[in-house]
C-alpha positions in Angstrom: 25.2 22.5 22.1 24.2 22.1 18.4 26.1 18.5 18.2 24.2 17.4 21.2 21.0 18.3 19.4 22.1 16.7 16.0 22.9 13.6 18.3 19.4 13.5 20.1 17.8 13.9 16.7 19.6 10.8 15.3 19.3 8.7 18.0 15.3 9.6 17.7 15.4 8.6 13.9 16.9 5.4 14.4 14.1 3.4 15.2 12.0 4.8 12.4 14.8 4.1 9.9 14.8 0.4 11.1 11.1 -0.1 11.0 11.1 1.6 7.3 14.0 -0.8 6.2 12.0 -4.1 7.5 8.6 -2.7 5.8 10.3 -3.0 2.3 11.4 -6.9 3.0 9.5 -9.5 1.7 7.9 -12.1 3.7 8.8 -15.7 3.4 6.9 -17.3 0.6 6.3 -20.9 -0.8 9.2 -21.8 -3.3 7.8 -21.3 -7.0 8.0 -24.4 -9.2 6.0 -27.4 -9.5 4.8 -29.2 -6.5 3.4 -32.8 -7.3 1.6 -35.4 -5.2 -1.2 -37.8 -5.3 -4.1 -36.7 -7.2 -2.7 -33.0 -7.1 -0.3 -30.7 -9.1 0.4 -27.3 -8.1 2.2 -24.6 -10.3 3.5 -21.8 -7.8 4.4 -18.5 -8.8 5.5 -15.5 -7.2 1.9 -14.1 -7.4 -0.2 -17.3 -6.6 -0.8 -20.7 -8.0 -2.5 -23.0 -10.6 -3.8 -26.5 -9.5 -4.8 -29.4 -11.0 -6.5 -32.3 -9.6 -8.1 -35.7 -11.3 -11.7 -34.3 -11.8 -11.2 -30.4 -11.0 -8.7 -27.3 -11.4 -8.5 -24.2 -9.4 -6.2 -21.3 -8.7 -4.8 -19.4 -6.0 -5.0 -15.8 -6.5 -2.7 -14.3 -4.2 1.1 -14.8 -3.3 1.5 -17.9 -0.9 3.1 -16.3 2.0 4.2 -18.4 5.2 4.0 -17.0 8.8 6.6 -18.1 11.5 5.3 -21.5 11.8 5.6 -22.2 8.0 1.8 -22.0 7.7 -0.3 -20.1 5.2 -4.0 -19.4 4.3 -4.7 -18.1 1.0 -8.0 -17.5 -1.3 -8.6 -18.6 -4.7 -11.2 -20.8 -6.9 -12.0 -24.2 -7.2 -13.6 -25.5 -10.3 -15.2 -29.1 -10.3 -14.8 -31.0 -13.8 -16.7 -33.9 -15.3 -15.8 -36.4 -17.6 -16.9 -36.3 -21.4 -17.6 -33.5 -23.7 -18.3 -30.0 -22.5 -21.5 -28.2 -23.8 -20.6 -25.1 -25.4 -22.0 -22.2 -23.5 -22.1 -23.9 -20.2 -20.9 -21.9 -17.4 -17.7 -23.7 -15.6 -18.9 -25.0 -11.9 -16.3 -22.6 -10.1 -16.5 -21.9 -6.5 -14.4 -19.6 -4.0 -12.1 -21.5 -2.3 -9.7 -21.6 0.7 -6.0 -23.2 0.8 -4.4 -24.0 4.2 -1.1 -25.5 4.5 2.0 -25.7 5.9 5.7 -25.8 4.1 8.5 -27.8 5.6 11.3 -27.7 3.5 10.3 -29.1 -0.1 7.2 -30.7 1.5 3.7 -29.2 1.5 0.4 -30.4 3.2 -2.6 -28.6 2.0 -6.3 -28.5 3.0 -8.6 -27.4 0.2 -12.1 -26.1 1.2 -14.8 -24.8 -1.1 -15.8 -21.5 0.7 -19.4 -21.2 -0.1 -20.3 -24.5 0.7 -17.9 -25.3 3.5 -17.0 -28.5 1.5 -13.8 -29.9 2.4 -12.1 -31.3 -1.0 -9.2 -33.1 0.8 -5.7 -32.9 2.3 -2.9 -33.5 0.0 0.8 -33.9 0.6 3.0 -32.2 -2.0 6.8 -32.3 -2.9 8.7 -29.8 -4.7 9.9 -30.7 -8.4 8.0 -34.0 -7.8 5.7 -35.6 -10.4 1.9 -35.6 -9.8 0.0 -38.8 -10.2 -3.2 -37.7 -11.9 -6.3 -39.8 -13.1 -8.1 -37.4 -15.1 -11.8 -37.7 -15.8 -13.0 -39.3 -18.8 
């Protein structure tokens, strides 16, 4: 009888143990490294990314985790730049941004939108370990 009770308890605990082990696994993330394309460079790390454009720069302030369809949607910032000298004491033209995209192998498509104005900055194609073609503002 004691043996049967232990078996019932063990069977009851198996689903909980399985769920616990899944909770500890990492969700699929965009591979770290340099992603480059026309007018954009993305430095991806395990905790986010830094972005450089022709006349802007930005950040992704969270890990880039993809879902079951290889898509992601993450928050960050977008800072507009201007050519010429930067005035001392002038605040950067920084805005919250949304980065929506999809990764298939070593190819990423990303759409950048400034969140507070709903202004779409653009849609970009990037490739892992590929040089970016940037033309910085002067």
